N, C-alpha and C positions, 0 to 999 in steps of 0.2 A: 589742557587748553588754557590759554591765558587771555587777558582782556584784549590784546591786539588781534587775536584770532576772531573774537566777537566783532571787533570793529570792521575787519575784512568782510565778515558775513553780512553786515549791514548793506553792502553794495547790492546783494542779491535778495535781501529780504528787507524791504523798506519799513515793515512794521516792527522790526526788531529795535527796541529802544534800549539805550544805555544811558543811565544817569549816574554821573560821578558826584558824590557828595563827600565833602571833607569837614571834619569838625576837629576839635582840639586833640583828639586821641588817635584818630584813624581816618583812612579813606575807604569808602565803600562804593562799589559800582553795583547799581541795581540794574539787572538785565532782565527784560521781559518782552513778550510779544503783545503789541498793542491790540491785535485782533483777538487775543485771548484774555487779557487783563485790562481792566478799566483804568485808564491813566489817572482819573480822579482818586480812585481807591489807592493806587500806588502812591500818589502824591500826598494824600491826606493821612494815610496810615504809616507808611514806611518813611518817606522822605521827611515829613514833619518831625517824626521822632528823632531822626538823625540830626536834623537842623537844630532842634531844641536841646541837643546834647544830653538826652536821656539814654542814648546808646553810647557806651564807653568801650565796648568790645564786641567781638563777633558773637560771643556767648550771650550778651545782652540782647542782641538782635534776634538770635535763635529763640531765646525765651519769650520775646515779645510776639514773634510770629510762630506760634506753636504748630500751625497746620500748613506752613509754607515750606517751600523746597529751597533751602539755603545751602549753597556750595561755596566753599572757600577756594578761590583760584589764585 
């Protein structure tokens, strides 16, 4: 499955959120269901780290979110 498939799914599931974040090193798409995940938590914990350039690779993200479900697509 690729990011375009997720974008198509948004038509049928309005609580499916996709946030694309780019920093100097990479582009990360954070995909989550708003009905399950708190948007403030996603914004404060994940997106802020990416924007602050503390995440330089997918491994950095995996190390930061130790109990999250991270898949590279």
